[in-house]
N, C-alpha and C positions, 0 to 999 in steps of 0.2 A: 618631350615635345616642345617645339619653339612657339610660344604664344606671342601674339602681337600685343604690345603694351600701349600705353598712352604716349610714350616718349618718342619724339620724332627720330632721334638717333637710333634707338632700339628698333623702331619700325623699319627704317631704311636699311639698317644692317641685317634685319631678319629677312627682308626680301632679297637682299644681295646674297645672303647665305643660302637661301632656298634655290636661287637661280644658279649659284655656283655648284650646288649639288644636283642640278638638273631636275628640280621639282617645281611644280606650279604654284605651291603655297607653303609658307613657313610652317604651318600646322602639320605638314607631312614630314618635317625634318626631325629626326630623333636618332638615338643610338649610333649605329655605324655611320649614318649620314653626318651627324655632328662631328664624329671622329675625323671623317674625311675633310670636312671644311676646316677644322682646326689644324689638320696637317698641312693643308694648302696655305693657310695663313702663316703658319710657322715657316714653311719653305720659302715663301716670298720675303718674309722678314729676315730670314737667314741670309738670303742672297743680297738684299738691299743693305743690310747692316754691315756687310763686309766691303762695301764700295768706298772709294775715295771720291772726293768732290769732282763732278763732271764726267765720271765714268758712265758707260751705258747702263741705264737703269736708275740713274740718280734721282729722277723725278719721283719714283716711288718712295725713296727715303725722305724726300722733301714733304710728301704728303703725310707720311707717318710722323715726322717731326712736328707738323702743324696740328696733329691730333693728340699724340701721346708723348709729350715731352718727358724726358728722363726714363722712358721705358727701355727695355733691353736693346731693341734695334737701333735706338738713336742716342742712348746715353754716351756722353763723351768718353767714358772708360770702356766702351763695348769691346774695343780691340784688345784690351788687356785682360779681359775675363777669360779664363781657360775653358769655360763651358760654352758649347755652341749656342748661338743666339736662338736658333729654332727650338732647341731643347728647353731653354728658359721660357720661351713663349708658350710652348705646350704645357709647361708646369702651371702657368696661371690660367690656361684654358682647359685644364683637366677636370675630372669628375668632382662633384661636391663631396666633401668628407662625410662619413657616416655621422648623422646628427647625434646618435647615442654616444659615439666615441668623443665627439666634440664636447658634449656635456660632461663626460667623465673626466676630461682634461681641464675642466673649469671654464670652457668657452661658452659662447652663446650662439643661438640659432634664431634667425628671423625669417619672415616672409621676404621674398625677393623685392628689392626696392622698385624694380621695373614692372614685373608681371604678377607679383604677389604670390608666386608659387612658394610652398613651404620649404623649410630646411636649407636656407641660404646662410652660410657662415663665413664665406670669403668676402672680404670688404675691399673695395677699390676707392682710390682717390684720383687726383688730377692726372697722375702719370699714365693711368690706364682708362679712366672714365672722363671723356672730354668735357671740359668746362665745369668740372666739379672742383671743390676745394681740395687742397692737399690733405691726405689722410692724417697728417700730423696736427691739423687744425681741429682738434677734437671738440672745441667749444662750438664750432660751426656745424657739427654733426653729432650733437650731444646724445641723441637717441641711440646711436650705434657706437659711440665712443671712438670715432675716427674711421672714415671711409664708409661706403654705402654697400650693404650686403646684396650680392647678385648671384643668381643661380647660374649653372653652367650654360644653358641655352642662351641666356641674356648676355653672359660674358662673351660667348662666341659671336653673337649678333653685333655687339659693340666693336668687336675687332674685325668683323666683316664690313663694317661701315665704310672704310676707304674704297672698297670695290664699287659701292653704289653711290659714290660721291663724285662730283665734278669740280672743276676749278674755274673761278671767274677771272676776269682780266686783272683784278686787284689782288690776285694770289690768295683769295679766301676760298675755303672749302664751301661748297654749295650742296645742301641736303634739302630734299623736298619731301614733305609729308602730306598725306591726304586721307580722309576717312573713306573715300571711294577706293577700294582695294585695287580695282583694275587700273585706275590712273596711277596709283602708287607703284604698282608693278611695272607699268609701261615706262615711267620715268626712271626707275631704278635700272631697268634693263638697258635703256639708252645710255645711262652713265656707266654701267658695268661694261658695255661693249667698248667704250673708250678706254676704261681702265685696263681691260684685257689687251687691247692694242698696245698701250703704253708698256705693259709688262713684256709682251711678246717681242716688241720692236726695240726695247731698251731705251725708251725716251730719257733724255737728260733734262728736259724742261717740259712743263705742261703747256708752254706756248706752241709746242709742236702739234697740239690738238685743238679742237674747237672749244670755244668758251662755253661755260655751263649755261648761260642765259640763252645762247643760240640753240643748244641741244634741247633745252626745255621748251623753247618756242616752237621748235620743230615737232616735238611730241604733241604739244597742244594743237598745232595745226593738223597733224595727222589724225588725231582723235576727233577733233571738231565738236562733238556733242558735249552735253553737260558732263563735267568731270568732278564736281564737288569743289569745295574751296581748297586751293593749293597753298600750303604754307612753305614759302621759299626762305630758307635759312642760309645766310652767308656768315661764316664764322671762322675763327681761328682760336686754338687752345694755347697760344703762345704764352710762355712763362711770364713775360713782362707786361704784355698788353693783350689779354684775352678779349675777344670781341664776338658779339653776336648781333647781327642785323636781321630783322624779319620783315618780309613783304607778304601780304595776304592777297591772293588773287581769287576773287569771287568767281562763281561759274559764269556770270555775265561778262566779267573781264576776260575770262578765257575764251569765251565765244567771240568777243571783239578782237582779241589777238589772233585767233584762228582766221577770221575773215581778213584782217589786215595782212597776214602772211601770204594770202592768196592774191592780194591786189596791189601790193607795194614791193619795191625792191628793198630787202632788209638792210643791206649795207648802206645804201643811200639814205634810208630813213634814219638809221642810227647816227650818221654823220650830221644830218640836218637838225635832228632833235637835240643832240648832245647827250642823250641818255638812251639806254636800251628801252624799247617799247614795253618790256615786262615791268620796268620800274614806273613808266608813265601810266600804265594801266592800273597799277596798285596804289599810286600816290597822286591824288587830284591836284595838290599844291605844286608838285613837280611838273605835272602836265601843264598847268596854267602858266608857269614860268617858261616852259619850253615853247608853248604856243606864242608867247610874246616875243621870242627871239628867233624862231625858226624861219627859214625862207618862205616866201609867200606860197610857193607851190606845195610845201609840206603841210601847211596849216589845215586845209580841208582833209588831208589824209590822216593827220594825227587826231583831229578833234573827236572822231567817234570813239577813241580809246577811253574818253572820260565817262560816257554814259551818264547816269543820274548822279547828282552830287552825293558825296559820301565823305565821312570823316577820314582824316589822314590815318593810314594803317601802318605806318612805319614805326618800329620799336627798336630800341637798342638796349642791351644789357650785357653784363660780363659774366652772367651765370645762368644756368638752366633751371634752377630750383624755383 
């Protein structure tokens, strides 16, 4: 069974996996359902990993490369490896080894680092677990001796993450987490619909589709009522410059965004403010600067985004631990 953990990447991927399997909740995904999702992931990786730059479908390889550097679908040597890419992906998404056999071979078993399920012995580093250290950096993961132990459902969820992800104008991945499960599901479903279009139509660039912030704003506007705090993560797992920016949208900020979406032209407002309304609602300092420079007509429209004064909620880090 696929349990929802505390980790935003696992949660988003778990919802994406459930929706790919046609299920209303990750907790219903197990057994054959996990097999089907793993096979779908492997099939899409196989197709994308065989492409040359600019060929139809290239956008999916760009997304995989921004999440899982050095993994089989994106490794520079992928074309020289005689084994199919999909088969190699299925290998690391396969069942957990028998814990007794692992112990007999001198190995160790831990609770899953994500959901705490027992009997996890497969450990992942940066190439498969976004924003983790390399598995070779054993001193940074001393408890496990290199890599983080993950059970099979969580491993599949982490590789279903691309389907429930969107892309911002800055080419960063955007993942949204929320403790309100109906909101989390709605956002993932909206992002998944765009990912499925990209795969079906063979997009070569994510510029062919809507920006993540616009998709999220539309979901917020459609839902309207209190949605719980939304954690909006913009990130990249690039080998040289991994990045994670977090914006926190309170329920009150979401309500203000929903009202603004009904009363203002979104494109004109973004041009006038110089920033997306999502960012202005999450960051009072950014809103203050925008109000000082926006055209006169835009100021009364933007001002309600601020609500009551609150601390700056922007955070940046290069790791998720």
